[in-house]
C-alpha positions in Angstrom: 0.0 0.0 0.0 1.2 3.5 -0.8 0.5 6.0 2.0 -2.3 8.5 1.6 -1.5 12.3 1.4 1.8 11.8 -0.3 3.4 10.2 2.8 2.9 13.4 4.9 1.6 13.0 8.4 -2.2 12.6 8.4 -2.5 14.1 11.8 -0.4 17.1 10.9 -2.5 17.8 7.9 -5.7 17.5 10.0 -4.3 20.2 12.3 -3.3 22.5 9.5 0.4 21.9 8.8 2.5 19.7 6.5 4.9 17.4 8.3 7.0 14.5 7.1 5.8 11.2 8.5 7.6 8.4 10.2 6.8 5.2 8.2 7.0 3.2 11.4 3.9 5.1 12.7 0.9 4.1 10.7 -2.6 2.8 10.6 -4.5 0.9 7.8 -8.1 1.9 7.6 -10.6 0.9 5.0 -7.8 -0.4 2.8 -5.8 2.8 3.0 -2.4 3.5 4.7 -2.1 6.6 6.8 1.2 7.6 8.3 2.1 9.9 11.2 5.0 11.9 12.5 4.7 11.2 16.2 3.3 8.4 18.4 0.3 10.6 19.4 -0.9 10.7 15.8 -2.1 7.1 15.5 -3.7 7.4 19.0 -5.6 10.5 18.0 -6.6 8.9 14.7 -8.0 5.9 16.5 -10.4 8.1 18.5 -11.9 9.7 15.3 -10.7 8.1 12.1 -13.2 9.7 9.8 -12.9 13.1 11.4 -9.1 13.2 11.1 -9.3 12.0 7.5 -11.9 14.6 6.6 -9.8 17.4 8.2 -6.6 16.2 6.6 -8.3 16.0 3.2 -9.6 19.5 3.5 -6.3 21.0 4.4 -4.4 18.9 1.8 -6.6 20.3 -0.9 -6.0 23.8 0.2 -2.2 23.5 0.1 -2.0 21.2 -2.9 -1.0 17.9 -1.3 -2.2 15.0 -3.4 -4.3 12.6 -1.4 
């Protein structure tokens, strides 16, 4: 699987900034790979997967990050 959002941190994008992700920190959800920059990212993602993805997608579109 290729990571979503060009390999940038899904959590970072959901909070309005572009951050390189650590490929060791990830979640697979609905057949997609999401990567994170810090250990708190996957934990936050687990609490509200769809909300984090929705926020990350909105910011990624604004700044031109390919989902």
